[in-house]
Phi, psi and omega in degrees: 000317180296320179297321179294319178294321178296319179295316179298319179296320179297315179297321178295317179296331177281325187276318186302313179300322179294318178297320179296314179296318179298316180294319184291322187253356180233299185291314182298313175299325178296315179297316179296323178297318177297319179296314180297335182293344178259017181233173174256031182300134181259002183102352179200160177075194181277168180206163179234154176281134183240010179067227183268012185300320179299319181291323177294317180295330179303318183281355179249357182268116183294325181294320178295315179299320179295321180292324178293317179298314179298313184297316180294318178299314181295318182295318180295313181297314181294324179296315180296311181299313183298313185285327177295310181294319180298318181293320178296314179297319180298319178298319179291316183285345177268351181279177183273081178238159179285150175059028184292330177293319178295317180295322177299319178296318180295319180291340181273348182305315181304330181287337181284326183290148178291144183298321179294319179298313179299318180299317181291325176296313179291330176301313178297318181299311182286333184275324187243313187286308181299313178299325180290324181286320186250005177054048178230171176281165182294136178297334181289345180267001182260126178292340182274323189245355182301325181296332179295320178298321179293320177299317181299313182293315179299314181294317182303321182276330184278337183303324184302306182294318179299322179297316179299318180295318178294322177298319177301319178293317181295328181284349176272350180281120182294145177296333180300327180297315180292324179295317178294322180293322180293328176295324179276002176089014180275112178222162175059233183296321180297321179296317180293316184292317188261342183243301187293304187298316178301329183278343179250016179302322176302322179286325174297319179298315179300313181296320181294315181296313180295320181296310181299315180298313182293320182285329174296329182266017184305131181216305186302315182297321179290321177300319183279328187267308191231342186053036177088351182268185352284143178056040177061023183283341180238033181275107180281168181296315180298318180294320179295317179299315180293310187295310183277333180283318184276321185238357183256005178072022181241040186301313180295315180297315180286338172295320175296321177297320179295320178297314178299318180298318178300316180297319180294317179297317178298318180298316177300313183296316180296317180298317179296313181296323178295316181295310181290330177297319177295323178295321179294321179295325180293334180273000000 
């Protein structure tokens, strides 16, 4: 009995400090942000409560609407590109090839580098090297194509982690499944469609949820590549919240934007998990 009490006390002593830190640096700022969203706080000085006015103004602000459209478009495109390439790479790196352990390490390098560092490197690449090679203007200066550069950079760095997750999923597929499938004549695309992919759907779900969440919150790449330009065409929600909230005197308004953004991310994640969960049940 004494040993059981000692164990419970030990677990509590391990858990309580973590809970305190989590509350202090996560929950408390979230609560304060929600409170500020109902005020006209500018980030300094006094403020007054304005009720739902900030939330009403959000739906009437064209700049906010444009940032949501850009962010969702970019997140969807980057998610598709990242997961298609990651799955192809995972299939290759999981096969019986030489130096696959070394190749896995090399493909994971982009994930180790900081997003800002990668962004500034690609900024130089898109601004000087590509125009010099193809005698064109920088893609970052185009309101039509600048978002493509952001998708490329985001996908290039995210592919590494997604590939590792897919490899983990592929290694859980028993060899007996492939042997049984080959007897029934399942090879190539048919084998992947009917055997491999259904068995790695949980890993596909994880990658899809994480990809959408991370790309919706894109910030570092935009800061390094375009700073929301040209003409605010690549202004993501996170960048808008930071830029106008911290230095634009819209702390209360952008707090409301952050709350709405949080709800949207949760809604996306729940919808994805519900959809993929139903697919898993069907299998």
